[in-house]
N, C-alpha and C positions, 0 to 999 in steps of 0.2 A: 321586190323579191316575192315570188308567189308562195303562199303558205297553204299547204294541203290540209284539208279537214280529215278527221278520223275516218269518215266514210270513203274519201278518196284514197287514203292510205290503205284501207282494207281492200279496195278494188285493185290497186296496184299490186299488193301482196298476192291476192288470189290469182291475178293474171300472170304474175311471174311464176308462181308455183305451177300453174297449168302449162305454161310455156316450157319449163324445165322438165316436167313430166313427159311432154311430147317430144322434147329434144334433149335427152339426157347428156348427149355428147357436148352440149353447150354450157353445161354447169361449170362455174369457175374452177372448181376443184379438179375438173378433168381436162379442161382446155388450156390451162396455164401451168407451165413448168415450175413456177415459183412456189407452188403449193406441194411440190414433191418432197416426201420425207426421206431423208438419207437412210435411217434405220429400216424403213419399210422397203426401200429399194435393195438394201443389203439382204433382207430376208428373201425377196423375190429372186435375186441372183443366186442365192444359195439353193433354193428349190429347183431352179433351172439346171444348176450343175449336177443335181441328183436325178435329172430327167423326170421331175414331178410336174405334171401338167396342171395348170390352174388358170382361172379367169381373173383378170384385174378389174377393179372398180365395178363389181357386179351389184345389180339392184335386186336384192332378195324379195322385196315386196313391191308388186307392180304399181300400186297407187301411192307409193311414198318415194320421194326424190333421193333419199340418202342411199349410199352404196357402201359395200364393204371392201376392204383393201384387197383381199385374196379370197377367192371362192372356188369350191369344188361343187358345182350345181348338181351333178349326178348323185352325190351322196348328201347334199345339203349341209356341207361343212363350210364355215366361213371363218376367216381370221382377220382381226383388226390389230394394227400396230399402233399403240396409243402413246402420246406424250404425257407429261406430268399434268397438263391442264385437264385431262380427262378424269383425274382422281381428286378426292378430298385429302385432307391431311392424314387420314387413317388408311389410305390406300384403297378406299372403296370408290366405285364409279360415282361420279356426280349425278344428280337427279336426271338431267336431260339424257345423259349417255346410258343410264340404267334403264330409263323408259324405252329408249331406242333398242337396247339389248333385248328387253323383254318382248317388244313387238316382233323382232326378228325370230326369237325363239318360239313365240306363239304361232309363227307361220311354219313351224316344223323344222327349223334350222338348228344346228349346233354352232354357236358363235363363241369362238375363243378370243377373249379380250387380252392381248398380250402387251405388256409394258415394253417400251422401245429398247430396254436393256437386253431383251432376248436376242437382238441383232448382234450383240457382242458376246453371246454365249450360244452359238448356233447348235452345239451338240445337244443342248436342252430342248431345242425346237423339235428335233426328231422324236423325243419322248413325249412332248406335249401333243404333237399331231397323232402319234400312234395310239395313245390312250384317251385322246380327246378330253384331257383334264385341264380345268381352269387353274392356273397357278395362283398361289396366295402371295400377295405382295406386302402383307402387313409388316414383316420384318424390314423390308426394303424402305418403306416410308417412315418407320420408326427410327431407323438409322439415319435417314435423310434429315428428319427433324432434329436429331441430336447434333448432327454436323452443322445445321443451320444455326441452332442456338449457340453452339460453341463459337462459330464465326462472329455472331452478333456480340457475344460477351467479349471476345478478343478485341473487336473494333471499339467497344465501349471503354475498355481499359486503356487502349492505346490512344484513342482520340475521342474524348467525351463528346457526346452529342451537343451540337451548337457551338463548340469551342474548337473547331478543327479547320485546317487548311483544306480548301475544296479541290485544288488542282495544282499541278506543278508550277504553273505561272504565278501562283500566289505564295510560293515557298519563301520568297524574300521577306514576307511579313511575319514569319513564325517567331523570330527573336523579339519582335515588337509586342507580341501578345504577352510574353513574359515580362517585358519592361513595363508595360501599362499596368499589369496586375500587381506589380511590386512597387510602382511609383508612389512617391510621397505626395499624393494628390487627394484632396478631400472631394471625392466624386459626388458627395451629397449636396454640395453647394454650387451656386452659380459661379462660373469662372473656370471650371475644370476643363472645358473645351479648349481654351487657349493654352493651358499647360500641357494637355495631351497633344495638341498640335505641334508643340516644340519637340516633343519626344518622337513623334511620328514624322516630323519634317514635311507636313502637308498643311494646306490652308485650313483654318478653323471651320470654314463652311463645309468641309468634307469629313470632319472628324466623326460626326454622328453616323454618317453613312458607313464609314469604316468600322465603327463599333458594332453596328447592326449586322454587318457581314461577318466579321471575324470573332467578335465577342458578344453575341446577342444575349446570352444568359446574364453575363456580367452587366451589360448595358441596361437591361430591363430591371435588374435587381438593385444596382448600386448607383446609377447615374442620375443626377438632377436633370430634368427636362423642362425646357421653357414651355409653358402652357399658353396656347393661343387664347386671346380674349374675344369673346363673341359679343358684339354690341347688341343691346336690347333696346328697341324703339317702342 
């Protein structure tokens, strides 16, 4: 397998950038439908129903390959519909997207960075476009963090990490977890594997693998493990 040097990688990168600048219609984001954003398409359809003309995938800076989702070149107004990946946990644009934003603004444009939720509150879109005001998403992301933390806490209470059934196919083993944890077995001594095998009705050779999968915390903390002996010559 051929391994590229850093110099070769830089040449390939430079060549690719030059090609995309000369052929912007060949950029993967433009020539493949798989990159289409449903919220962005909803916003575009809404603007069309209101007979608002705009340009799609406009390149606001001639020597940069990136494009904005929606543009009004005559008044230098641009709109980007952003997913959560564009923002940090506080609702601020991540470093790359902020630099991109600043470059476009420094070229004389007004760029509205709109969260994709705007597609589901299109009446708000009219207000945003009219006053060209950048919405504040701080409350949205704070609420999202609260919901995420609440879900994590609920999962932790219902299924403690490391002691949970991973999928429906493994549901049959749920009662055995309780049986093993309550069994009158001295897990600290050699011989526990054979006793556990009787409860699980599996071969002793498979017991440790079962424990690692379904009771990893218990296995690491409670179970005697045969140590391999390394010969020294």
